[in-house]
DRENNUKOL-377807 format. One record per residue (C-alpha): y, x, z; residue in three letters; residue number from 1. Coordinates in steps of 0.001 Angstrom, whole numbers, plus 500000, padded with zeros to 6 digits. Layout:
% residues N
+--------+--------+--------+------+------+
!     py !     px !     pz ! resn ! resi !
+--------+--------+--------+------+------+
!      Y !      X !      Z !  ALA !  NUM !
...
+--------+--------+--------+------+------+
***
This chain:
% residues 431
+--------+--------+--------+------+------+
!     py !     px !     pz ! resn ! resi !
+--------+--------+--------+------+------+
! 500564 ! 500406 ! 499786 !  MET !    1 !
! 503467 ! 501373 ! 498911 !  VAL !    2 !
! 505696 ! 501670 ! 502339 !  PRO !    3 !
! 508031 ! 498474 ! 502356 !  GLY !    4 !
! 506423 ! 496510 ! 500502 !  SER !    5 !
! 503645 ! 493463 ! 502161 !  VAL !    6 !
! 503006 ! 492250 ! 498380 !  LEU !    7 !
! 500704 ! 494810 ! 497279 !  GLU !    8 !
! 497797 ! 493697 ! 498665 !  ASP !    9 !
! 498376 ! 489892 ! 497575 !  TYR !   10 !
! 496637 ! 490590 ! 493830 !  LEU !   11 !
! 493331 ! 489621 ! 493614 !  ASP !   12 !
! 492187 ! 492218 ! 490944 !  PRO !   13 !
! 489540 ! 489825 ! 489920 !  GLY !   14 !
! 489198 ! 486806 ! 487954 !  SER !   15 !
! 486869 ! 484034 ! 487126 !  MET !   16 !
! 486399 ! 483595 ! 483276 !  MET !   17 !
! 484956 ! 480357 ! 481885 !  GLU !   18 !
! 484138 ! 479883 ! 478120 !  ASP !   19 !
! 485424 ! 476532 ! 476704 !  ARG !   20 !
! 482022 ! 477060 ! 474170 !  ALA !   21 !
! 479294 ! 476902 ! 476903 !  ASP !   22 !
! 480990 ! 475113 ! 479778 !  PRO !   23 !
! 478071 ! 475775 ! 481960 !  GLY !   24 !
! 478690 ! 478909 ! 482294 !  SER !   25 !
! 480831 ! 481589 ! 484249 !  VAL !   26 !
! 481335 ! 485205 ! 482380 !  MET !   27 !
! 483221 ! 486671 ! 484673 !  GLU !   28 !
! 483419 ! 485636 ! 488747 !  ASP !   29 !
! 484706 ! 488074 ! 491676 !  ARG !   30 !
! 485612 ! 484672 ! 493790 !  GLY !   31 !
! 489162 ! 482778 ! 494753 !  PRO !   32 !
! 492281 ! 485006 ! 495773 !  PRO !   33 !
! 492657 ! 487362 ! 498640 !  HIS !   34 !
! 494117 ! 485163 ! 501609 !  HIS !   35 !
! 496721 ! 487695 ! 503923 !  LEU !   36 !
! 499132 ! 487331 ! 505840 !  ASP !   37 !
! 502337 ! 488143 ! 504742 !  ASN !   38 !
! 503462 ! 490282 ! 507706 !  GLN !   39 !
! 507295 ! 491798 ! 507579 !  PRO !   40 !
! 507317 ! 495683 ! 507289 !  THR !   41 !
! 509626 ! 498454 ! 508043 !  GLU !   42 !
! 512622 ! 498580 ! 505485 !  HIS !   43 !
! 515871 ! 500241 ! 505398 !  GLY !   44 !
! 519042 ! 499158 ! 504519 !  GLY !   45 !
! 520063 ! 496107 ! 503732 !  SER !   46 !
! 516223 ! 494906 ! 502797 !  ASP !   47 !
! 515201 ! 495057 ! 505929 !  ASN !   48 !
! 513430 ! 491163 ! 506394 !  PRO !   49 !
! 514126 ! 491293 ! 509754 !  SER !   50 !
! 518028 ! 491091 ! 509185 !  LYS !   51 !
! 516978 ! 487992 ! 507263 !  ASN !   52 !
! 516623 ! 484827 ! 508574 !  LYS !   53 !
! 516666 ! 482584 ! 505234 !  ALA !   54 !
! 512989 ! 482894 ! 504229 !  GLN !   55 !
! 511624 ! 482458 ! 500315 !  GLY !   56 !
! 508864 ! 483005 ! 497656 !  PHE !   57 !
! 509493 ! 483390 ! 494559 !  VAL !   58 !
! 506801 ! 483633 ! 491221 !  LEU !   59 !
! 508493 ! 484433 ! 486879 !  VAL !   60 !
! 506153 ! 484908 ! 484247 !  HIS !   61 !
! 507501 ! 486501 ! 480857 !  ALA !   62 !
! 505187 ! 484163 ! 478934 !  GLY !   63 !
! 501473 ! 483773 ! 478034 !  ALA !   64 !
! 500422 ! 485616 ! 474518 !  GLY !   65 !
! 499993 ! 489259 ! 473485 !  PHE !   66 !
! 501487 ! 491926 ! 475604 !  HIS !   67 !
! 501332 ! 495259 ! 473639 !  SER !   68 !
! 500224 ! 498226 ! 476521 !  GLU !   69 !
! 503103 ! 499914 ! 474595 !  SER !   70 !
! 505829 ! 497242 ! 476288 !  LYS !   71 !
! 504007 ! 496514 ! 478797 !  ALA !   72 !
! 506662 ! 498356 ! 481622 !  LYS !   73 !
! 509573 ! 496542 ! 479676 !  GLU !   74 !
! 507992 ! 492783 ! 480025 !  TYR !   75 !
! 507297 ! 494253 ! 483941 !  LYS !   76 !
! 510986 ! 495300 ! 484177 !  THR !   77 !
! 512234 ! 491748 ! 483369 !  ALA !   78 !
! 509936 ! 490294 ! 485877 !  CYS !   79 !
! 510711 ! 492671 ! 488548 !  ARG !   80 !
! 514871 ! 492213 ! 487767 !  LYS !   81 !
! 513990 ! 488571 ! 488101 !  ALA !   82 !
! 512300 ! 488786 ! 491458 !  CYS !   83 !
! 514947 ! 491035 ! 493047 !  ILE !   84 !
! 517833 ! 488796 ! 491934 !  LYS !   85 !
! 516062 ! 485190 ! 493358 !  ALA !   86 !
! 515355 ! 487075 ! 496399 !  VAL !   87 !
! 518485 ! 488352 ! 497066 !  ALA !   88 !
! 519923 ! 484404 ! 497020 !  GLU !   89 !
! 516738 ! 482961 ! 498593 !  LEU !   90 !
! 517643 ! 485559 ! 501730 !  ARG !   91 !
! 520958 ! 484145 ! 501520 !  GLU !   92 !
! 519719 ! 480464 ! 501839 !  GLY !   93 !
! 520408 ! 479300 ! 498939 !  VAL !   94 !
! 518267 ! 476418 ! 497762 !  CYS !   95 !
! 515403 ! 476586 ! 495585 !  ALA !   96 !
! 516947 ! 474844 ! 492472 !  LEU !   97 !
! 520169 ! 477597 ! 492008 !  SER !   98 !
! 517481 ! 480779 ! 492738 !  ALA !   99 !
! 515097 ! 479638 ! 490312 !  VAL !  100 !
! 517976 ! 479230 ! 487584 !  THR !  101 !
! 518793 ! 482945 ! 488416 !  THR !  102 !
! 515707 ! 483914 ! 488089 !  ALA !  103 !
! 515590 ! 482492 ! 484751 !  LEU !  104 !
! 519061 ! 483676 ! 483289 !  VAL !  105 !
! 517532 ! 487030 ! 484126 !  GLU !  106 !
! 515039 ! 486255 ! 481675 !  LEU !  107 !
! 516982 ! 485275 ! 479244 !  GLU !  108 !
! 519156 ! 487844 ! 479659 !  ASN !  109 !
! 516075 ! 490483 ! 478373 !  SER !  110 !
! 516211 ! 491066 ! 474747 !  PRO !  111 !
! 512515 ! 491856 ! 475437 !  ILE !  112 !
! 511402 ! 488397 ! 475656 !  THR !  113 !
! 511716 ! 484742 ! 473316 !  ASN !  114 !
! 514740 ! 483302 ! 475631 !  ALA !  115 !
! 518219 ! 483744 ! 475212 !  GLY !  116 !
! 519510 ! 486564 ! 473812 !  THR !  117 !
! 516613 ! 488261 ! 470974 !  GLY !  118 !
! 514841 ! 484478 ! 470925 !  SER !  119 !
! 512569 ! 484184 ! 467778 !  ASN !  120 !
! 514579 ! 482970 ! 464746 !  LEU !  121 !
! 513579 ! 479254 ! 463305 !  ASN !  122 !
! 512972 ! 479195 ! 458999 !  ILE !  123 !
! 516619 ! 479407 ! 458424 !  GLU !  124 !
! 517419 ! 482625 ! 460570 !  GLY !  125 !
! 519159 ! 480845 ! 463351 !  GLN !  126 !
! 518341 ! 480556 ! 467322 !  THR !  127 !
! 517409 ! 477987 ! 468435 !  GLU !  128 !
! 516515 ! 477539 ! 472263 !  CYS !  129 !
! 515119 ! 474955 ! 474706 !  ASP !  130 !
! 515327 ! 474740 ! 478317 !  ALA !  131 !
! 514433 ! 472242 ! 481593 !  SER !  132 !
! 514900 ! 472573 ! 484883 !  VAL !  133 !
! 513105 ! 470540 ! 487973 !  MET !  134 !
! 514532 ! 470099 ! 491638 !  ASP !  135 !
! 511047 ! 469357 ! 493590 !  GLY !  136 !
! 514046 ! 468369 ! 496626 !  ARG !  137 !
! 515235 ! 465342 ! 494380 !  THR !  138 !
! 512892 ! 464965 ! 491999 !  LEU !  139 !
! 515331 ! 465199 ! 488983 !  ASN !  140 !
! 514977 ! 466809 ! 485910 !  PHE !  141 !
! 516741 ! 467708 ! 483331 !  ALA !  142 !
! 516535 ! 469700 ! 479633 !  ALA !  143 !
! 517896 ! 471153 ! 476338 !  VAL !  144 !
! 516189 ! 471360 ! 472992 !  GLY !  145 !
! 517608 ! 473129 ! 470036 !  ALA !  146 !
! 520107 ! 474881 ! 471330 !  LEU !  147 !
! 522861 ! 476886 ! 469593 !  GLN !  148 !
! 525869 ! 479287 ! 470619 !  GLY !  149 !
! 524620 ! 479266 ! 474301 !  ILE !  150 !
! 523027 ! 482238 ! 475467 !  LYS !  151 !
! 521766 ! 481405 ! 478684 !  ASN !  152 !
! 520762 ! 477754 ! 477866 !  PRO !  153 !
! 518860 ! 476911 ! 481625 !  ILE !  154 !
! 522918 ! 477028 ! 482630 !  LEU !  155 !
! 523518 ! 474268 ! 480699 !  VAL !  156 !
! 519842 ! 472395 ! 481646 !  ALA !  157 !
! 520964 ! 472951 ! 485109 !  ARG !  158 !
! 524641 ! 471186 ! 485038 !  LYS !  159 !
! 523059 ! 468229 ! 482864 !  ILE !  160 !
! 521376 ! 467675 ! 486583 !  LEU !  161 !
! 523882 ! 468399 ! 488759 !  LEU !  162 !
! 526320 ! 466430 ! 486486 !  GLU !  163 !
! 523588 ! 463176 ! 486360 !  SER !  164 !
! 523345 ! 463598 ! 490117 !  GLU !  165 !
! 527299 ! 462274 ! 490817 !  LYS !  166 !
! 525831 ! 459146 ! 489566 !  GLY !  167 !
! 527338 ! 456499 ! 486609 !  LYS !  168 !
! 529106 ! 457661 ! 483720 !  LEU !  169 !
! 532702 ! 455345 ! 483523 !  PRO !  170 !
! 531615 ! 451570 ! 482169 !  ALA !  171 !
! 528557 ! 452026 ! 484078 !  GLY !  172 !
! 527256 ! 454306 ! 481502 !  ARG !  173 !
! 523455 ! 456382 ! 482584 !  VAL !  174 !
! 524708 ! 459956 ! 482329 !  PRO !  175 !
! 522465 ! 461753 ! 480062 !  PRO !  176 !
! 518548 ! 463870 ! 481412 !  CYS !  177 !
! 518364 ! 465578 ! 477945 !  PHE !  178 !
! 520340 ! 466480 ! 475147 !  LEU !  179 !
! 519718 ! 468304 ! 471693 !  VAL !  180 !
! 521051 ! 470096 ! 469360 !  GLY !  181 !
! 525173 ! 469734 ! 468632 !  ASP !  182 !
! 525502 ! 467139 ! 470782 !  GLY !  183 !
! 523749 ! 469226 ! 473511 !  ALA !  184 !
! 526354 ! 472194 ! 471983 !  TYR !  185 !
! 529459 ! 469940 ! 472284 !  LYS !  186 !
! 528677 ! 468631 ! 475618 !  TRP !  187 !
! 528480 ! 472631 ! 477213 !  ALA !  188 !
! 531605 ! 472406 ! 475458 !  MET !  189 !
! 533082 ! 469945 ! 476811 !  ALA !  190 !
! 532046 ! 471331 ! 481161 !  GLN !  191 !
! 533905 ! 474793 ! 480208 !  GLY !  192 !
! 530544 ! 476607 ! 479668 !  MET !  193 !
! 530406 ! 479666 ! 478134 !  ALA !  194 !
! 529414 ! 480078 ! 474544 !  SER !  195 !
! 528359 ! 482832 ! 472019 !  SER !  196 !
! 528057 ! 483939 ! 468712 !  THR !  197 !
! 524668 ! 483935 ! 466628 !  ALA !  198 !
! 525256 ! 487926 ! 466184 !  ALA !  199 !
! 525302 ! 488452 ! 470164 !  ALA !  200 !
! 521993 ! 486723 ! 470237 !  LEU !  201 !
! 520298 ! 488053 ! 467676 !  THR !  202 !
! 518969 ! 491569 ! 468482 !  THR !  203 !
! 517737 ! 494494 ! 466091 !  ARG !  204 !
! 513891 ! 493314 ! 466636 !  GLN !  205 !
! 514642 ! 489702 ! 466607 !  SER !  206 !
! 515948 ! 490125 ! 462928 !  MET !  207 !
! 513210 ! 492602 ! 461619 !  ALA !  208 !
! 510833 ! 490468 ! 462657 !  SER !  209 !
! 512591 ! 487504 ! 461131 !  PHE !  210 !
! 512920 ! 489613 ! 457368 !  LYS !  211 !
! 509246 ! 490341 ! 457615 !  LYS !  212 !
! 508447 ! 487074 ! 457875 !  ASN !  213 !
! 510479 ! 485154 ! 456012 !  LYS !  214 !
! 509065 ! 487567 ! 453249 !  ARG !  215 !
! 505733 ! 486261 ! 454099 !  LYS !  216 !
! 506933 ! 482631 ! 454105 !  VAL !  217 !
! 507992 ! 483463 ! 450342 !  GLU !  218 !
! 504576 ! 484986 ! 448974 !  LEU !  219 !
! 502571 ! 482784 ! 450529 !  ALA !  220 !
! 504405 ! 479860 ! 448624 !  GLY !  221 !
! 503869 ! 482025 ! 445492 !  GLN !  222 !
! 500392 ! 480993 ! 446028 !  LEU !  223 !
! 499691 ! 478089 ! 444058 !  GLN !  224 !
! 496652 ! 476950 ! 445549 !  ASN !  225 !
! 497300 ! 475184 ! 448663 !  PRO !  226 !
! 493917 ! 475736 ! 450591 !  GLN !  227 !
! 494668 ! 479595 ! 449284 !  LYS !  228 !
! 498193 ! 479289 ! 450986 !  ARG !  229 !
! 496772 ! 477322 ! 454049 !  ARG !  230 !
! 493848 ! 480081 ! 454730 !  SER !  231 !
! 496214 ! 483030 ! 454008 !  SER !  232 !
! 496281 ! 485696 ! 456544 !  ASN !  233 !
! 500192 ! 485754 ! 455326 !  LEU !  234 !
! 500315 ! 482389 ! 456730 !  THR !  235 !
! 498966 ! 482860 ! 459893 !  SER !  236 !
! 500370 ! 486343 ! 460494 !  ASP !  237 !
! 503005 ! 484109 ! 460704 !  ILE !  238 !
! 502400 ! 481379 ! 463195 !  TYR !  239 !
! 500766 ! 483952 ! 466016 !  GLN !  240 !
! 503608 ! 485472 ! 467489 !  PRO !  241 !
! 503567 ! 486424 ! 471302 !  PRO !  242 !
! 504603 ! 483457 ! 473231 !  MET !  243 !
! 506786 ! 484730 ! 475497 !  ASP !  244 !
! 508317 ! 481428 ! 477089 !  THR !  245 !
! 509830 ! 482849 ! 480132 !  VAL !  246 !
! 509416 ! 480613 ! 483455 !  GLY !  247 !
! 509926 ! 480528 ! 487287 !  ALA !  248 !
! 508677 ! 478669 ! 490478 !  VAL !  249 !
! 510725 ! 479284 ! 493708 !  ILE !  250 !
! 509943 ! 478182 ! 497588 !  LEU !  251 !
! 513326 ! 478468 ! 499656 !  ASP !  252 !
! 514020 ! 478520 ! 503776 !  SER !  253 !
! 513360 ! 474406 ! 503559 !  CYS !  254 !
! 510311 ! 474569 ! 502234 !  GLY !  255 !
! 511959 ! 472962 ! 498915 !  GLN !  256 !
! 510428 ! 473680 ! 495475 !  VAL !  257 !
! 511896 ! 474506 ! 491955 !  ALA !  258 !
! 510722 ! 475110 ! 488751 !  ALA !  259 !
! 511990 ! 475958 ! 485413 !  ALA !  260 !
! 511341 ! 477030 ! 481953 !  VAL !  261 !
! 513081 ! 478594 ! 478670 !  SER !  262 !
! 511827 ! 479560 ! 475457 !  SER !  263 !
! 513437 ! 480534 ! 471933 !  GLY !  264 !
! 510185 ! 478547 ! 470555 !  GLY !  265 !
! 507945 ! 479710 ! 467487 !  LEU !  266 !
! 509157 ! 481771 ! 465106 !  ALA !  267 !
! 510125 ! 481064 ! 461933 !  MET !  268 !
! 510070 ! 477024 ! 463388 !  LYS !  269 !
! 511256 ! 474332 ! 461777 !  HIS !  270 !
! 515046 ! 473522 ! 462490 !  PRO !  271 !
! 515355 ! 471152 ! 465286 !  GLY !  272 !
! 511890 ! 471820 ! 466191 !  ARG !  273 !
! 511136 ! 471033 ! 470062 !  ILE !  274 !
! 508701 ! 472857 ! 471944 !  GLY !  275 !
! 507378 ! 472432 ! 475705 !  GLN !  276 !
! 510095 ! 474007 ! 477296 !  ALA !  277 !
! 512072 ! 470304 ! 476893 !  ALA !  278 !
! 509749 ! 468327 ! 477320 !  VAL !  279 !
! 509158 ! 466389 ! 480498 !  TYR !  280 !
! 506062 ! 466972 ! 482669 !  GLY !  281 !
! 504784 ! 469919 ! 479604 !  CYS !  282 !
! 507732 ! 472853 ! 480322 !  GLY !  283 !
! 507772 ! 473074 ! 484185 !  CYS !  284 !
! 507421 ! 470228 ! 487062 !  TRP !  285 !
! 508354 ! 470490 ! 490747 !  ALA !  286 !
! 507452 ! 467518 ! 493307 !  GLU !  287 !
! 507943 ! 467606 ! 497348 !  ARG !  288 !
! 505917 ! 467028 ! 499981 !  ALA !  289 !
! 505423 ! 463209 ! 501286 !  ASN !  290 !
! 503429 ! 459837 ! 501938 !  GLY !  291 !
! 500927 ! 461185 ! 499053 !  THR !  292 !
! 501506 ! 464013 ! 498672 !  ASN !  293 !
! 500510 ! 467177 ! 501477 !  ALA !  294 !
! 501802 ! 469759 ! 499666 !  PHE !  295 !
! 505410 ! 471000 ! 497714 !  SER !  296 !
! 504551 ! 472179 ! 495011 !  SER !  297 !
! 505739 ! 473626 ! 491485 !  ALA !  298 !
! 504598 ! 474881 ! 487917 !  SER !  299 !
! 505738 ! 476376 ! 485089 !  SER !  300 !
! 503810 ! 476548 ! 481733 !  THR !  301 !
! 503867 ! 479221 ! 478479 !  SER !  302 !
! 501669 ! 479206 ! 475164 !  GLY !  303 !
! 501685 ! 476937 ! 471883 !  CYS !  304 !
! 504305 ! 474311 ! 472345 !  GLY !  305 !
! 502214 ! 471838 ! 470152 !  GLU !  306 !
! 499392 ! 471719 ! 472384 !  GLN !  307 !
! 501300 ! 471974 ! 476051 !  LEU !  308 !
! 503213 ! 468473 ! 474742 !  VAL !  309 !
! 500086 ! 466948 ! 473732 !  ARG !  310 !
! 498305 ! 467926 ! 477485 !  THR !  311 !
! 501723 ! 467500 ! 479780 !  MET !  312 !
! 499923 ! 470762 ! 481595 !  LEU !  313 !
! 503011 ! 471730 ! 483768 !  ALA !  314 !
! 502529 ! 467903 ! 485436 !  ARG !  315 !
! 498547 ! 468127 ! 485392 !  GLU !  316 !
! 498512 ! 471245 ! 487277 !  CYS !  317 !
! 501110 ! 470524 ! 489406 !  THR !  318 !
! 498918 ! 467301 ! 490591 !  CYS !  319 !
! 495931 ! 469008 ! 490947 !  ALA !  320 !
! 497626 ! 471426 ! 493343 !  MET !  321 !
! 496804 ! 468522 ! 496305 !  GLN !  322 !
! 493747 ! 469099 ! 495876 !  LYS !  323 !
! 491469 ! 471648 ! 499134 !  GLU !  324 !
! 490447 ! 474443 ! 496290 !  ASP !  325 !
! 493176 ! 475637 ! 494789 !  ALA !  326 !
! 491913 ! 478085 ! 492919 !  HIS !  327 !
! 489133 ! 475533 ! 491477 !  GLN !  328 !
! 491306 ! 473005 ! 491462 !  ALA !  329 !
! 493951 ! 475369 ! 488190 !  ILE !  330 !
! 490765 ! 476547 ! 486617 !  LEU !  331 !
! 489353 ! 472748 ! 486141 !  GLU !  332 !
! 492785 ! 471564 ! 485169 !  THR !  333 !
! 492612 ! 474584 ! 482105 !  MET !  334 !
! 489144 ! 473499 ! 481591 !  GLN !  335 !
! 489327 ! 469921 ! 481068 !  ASN !  336 !
! 492614 ! 469306 ! 481200 !  LYS !  337 !
! 493712 ! 471677 ! 478349 !  PHE !  338 !
! 490764 ! 473793 ! 476479 !  ILE !  339 !
! 488346 ! 470791 ! 476505 !  TYR !  340 !
! 491422 ! 468226 ! 476651 !  SER !  341 !
! 490573 ! 465286 ! 474061 !  PRO !  342 !
! 494262 ! 465356 ! 472815 !  PHE !  343 !
! 492810 ! 468969 ! 471052 !  LEU !  344 !
! 489666 ! 468426 ! 469873 !  THR !  345 !
! 491219 ! 469503 ! 466028 !  ALA !  346 !
! 492249 ! 472721 ! 467731 !  ASP !  347 !
! 490198 ! 475710 ! 467401 !  ASP !  348 !
! 491685 ! 477578 ! 469832 !  SER !  349 !
! 493549 ! 476287 ! 473068 !  VAL !  350 !
! 496727 ! 478936 ! 473843 !  LEU !  351 !
! 498186 ! 478406 ! 476973 !  GLY !  352 !
! 499321 ! 480085 ! 480477 !  GLY !  353 !
! 501016 ! 478123 ! 483741 !  VAL !  354 !
! 501832 ! 479353 ! 487252 !  ILE !  355 !
! 501777 ! 477811 ! 490298 !  VAL !  356 !
! 502723 ! 477425 ! 493421 !  LEU !  357 !
! 502151 ! 475165 ! 497146 !  ARG !  358 !
! 503165 ! 475509 ! 500222 !  CYS !  359 !
! 502961 ! 473509 ! 503272 !  GLN !  360 !
! 504754 ! 474397 ! 507529 !  GLU !  361 !
! 502197 ! 475091 ! 509247 !  SER !  362 !
! 501959 ! 476422 ! 512877 !  SER !  363 !
! 499818 ! 479503 ! 512612 !  GLU !  364 !
! 501090 ! 482444 ! 514491 !  ASN !  365 !
! 504310 ! 479842 ! 515862 !  CYS !  366 !
! 503493 ! 480521 ! 519502 !  GLU !  367 !
! 503963 ! 484282 ! 518993 !  PHE !  368 !
! 506802 ! 483848 ! 517272 !  ARG !  369 !
! 509613 ! 481697 ! 519313 !  SER !  370 !
! 511880 ! 479245 ! 517254 !  GLY !  371 !
! 509907 ! 480156 ! 514010 !  SER !  372 !
! 509251 ! 477641 ! 511131 !  ARG !  373 !
! 506090 ! 478879 ! 509208 !  ALA !  374 !
! 504923 ! 477965 ! 506005 !  PHE !  375 !
! 501637 ! 478770 ! 504493 !  MET !  376 !
! 502441 ! 479714 ! 500069 !  VAL !  377 !
! 499117 ! 479705 ! 497841 !  GLU !  378 !
! 500630 ! 481034 ! 494074 !  PHE !  379 !
! 498157 ! 480936 ! 491264 !  LEU !  380 !
! 498565 ! 482220 ! 487283 !  TRP !  381 !
! 495917 ! 480977 ! 485037 !  ALA !  382 !
! 496066 ! 481713 ! 480997 !  HIS !  383 !
! 493693 ! 481547 ! 477872 !  SER !  384 !
! 495709 ! 483861 ! 475841 !  THR !  385 !
! 495191 ! 487690 ! 475548 !  ASP !  386 !
! 497362 ! 488499 ! 478289 !  SER !  387 !
! 499831 ! 487124 ! 480857 !  MET !  388 !
! 502623 ! 489000 ! 482612 !  CYS !  389 !
! 503814 ! 488247 ! 486208 !  VAL !  390 !
! 505848 ! 488970 ! 488649 !  GLY !  391 !
! 506352 ! 487802 ! 492380 !  TYR !  392 !
! 507953 ! 488552 ! 495596 !  MET !  393 !
! 508934 ! 486728 ! 499091 !  SER !  394 !
! 512501 ! 487881 ! 500827 !  THR !  395 !
! 510369 ! 489859 ! 503374 !  GLN !  396 !
! 509377 ! 492203 ! 500812 !  ASP !  397 !
! 510522 ! 495343 ! 500204 !  GLY !  398 !
! 509683 ! 495283 ! 496220 !  LYS !  399 !
! 508845 ! 492775 ! 493651 !  PRO !  400 !
! 504849 ! 492932 ! 492546 !  LYS !  401 !
! 504062 ! 492578 ! 488913 !  THR !  402 !
! 501095 ! 492721 ! 486772 !  SER !  403 !
! 500220 ! 491514 ! 483237 !  ILE !  404 !
! 496884 ! 489930 ! 483271 !  SER !  405 !
! 494785 ! 490207 ! 480353 !  ARG !  406 !
! 491104 ! 488850 ! 479526 !  LEU !  407 !
! 488272 ! 490817 ! 479793 !  PRO !  408 !
! 486696 ! 492071 ! 476373 !  PRO !  409 !
! 484153 ! 490238 ! 476005 !  GLU !  410 !
! 486666 ! 486734 ! 477002 !  ALA !  411 !
! 486878 ! 484224 ! 473620 !  SER !  412 !
! 490693 ! 484156 ! 473296 !  THR !  413 !
! 492158 ! 480450 ! 473018 !  GLY !  414 !
! 488272 ! 479561 ! 474659 !  ARG !  415 !
! 488202 ! 481538 ! 478230 !  SER !  416 !
! 490210 ! 480950 ! 481296 !  VAL !  417 !
! 491439 ! 483911 ! 483613 !  ALA !  418 !
! 492678 ! 483275 ! 486983 !  ILE !  419 !
! 494510 ! 484860 ! 489668 !  GLU !  420 !
! 496735 ! 484440 ! 492500 !  GLY !  421 !
! 497361 ! 485244 ! 496466 !  GLY !  422 !
! 498408 ! 483724 ! 499968 !  VAL !  423 !
! 501037 ! 484504 ! 501992 !  CYS !  424 !
! 502597 ! 483520 ! 505358 !  HIS !  425 !
! 506794 ! 482827 ! 505804 !  LEU !  426 !
! 508567 ! 482987 ! 509213 !  TYR !  427 !
! 511732 ! 481484 ! 509110 !  ASN !  428 !
! 513561 ! 482252 ! 512236 !  GLN !  429 !
! 515749 ! 479617 ! 513536 !  SER !  430 !
! 519249 ! 479752 ! 514539 !  THR !  431 !
+--------+--------+--------+------+------+
***
């Protein structure tokens, strides 16, 4: 363990892999995640957890897809920065909604991710972004889709959510919770939000990818036989980009949760196409504990947007976290509600990933910590893609932990599931 960090032992190096082709066979099972007490350790400077009464936890992802070893460090750095920024706010006692937005802004600002700056370009060479956020405390949701000219679409989504909470508009009009295209841009401008030029949102890498894909489209179009055009490797290469949608789930010091997701969508997509990152129940979900739910839970997804939209994976996974065995529940949800979904029977390969957390207030060890509140946090990530990049951190830790989870060589991408995660305990000192 690295001194100053209590996250090093969270990660279960093993994972459970299930193969779609034979649902009865387990390819690899090293058991459920470790269950560790997240005890504060000695820190120096302003990062000393003992000096911070407010507690919380953040789990982020930089997408489920394919993450090359050559860019692994860049993906991990993006996740690390997002965790640090979010935890800094949680230590100050901010709410989950604010902290999850901060994490997403950091991920959108990274040119390595397919969100905000550096997003995939559509068939016309334009940047169109989707984003959504959900507050588990109020259960309010807001989203933007096919949004151009905004560096951080998640900020517009959050603004829509906050404005909707103010009540009806003049003349009794209902405030929007989902805006798209030019209407979303005009609304953001009316709210005084900053705009960005197309050039500022386009990176050298995103433009190079666009030019390469555009040439493939042109060559594919020259094939006169429709069957040849559909089976051509030229077209299949275009529609298999890294699905590096970004997302985060947050627990704050009050035990409230929030979730968010942001994406630039598929490369060479049709203008106006909306992916799961903007669709209710598909990109993110957050729900507080209540008379029905024993746990507060939240999720954020990544993968093939059309498949995620048709299965509402975010909501399905969040609901599954109410079951006693979270690890088994998410595994079964990925299999039965996603890979084996009756809505995706025509798809040979089902590509997606999810991060989830749940928390419950606990009295465990509180007798030794006078005036404290304890929260047990269980967190997981699962994916059917080649890989998924995640990062996580609690306010009691000196630094975040990052990982690129990968399917084993013998696994079948789009038919197998990898699942990992852990458990921690948070203690809030009362004032």
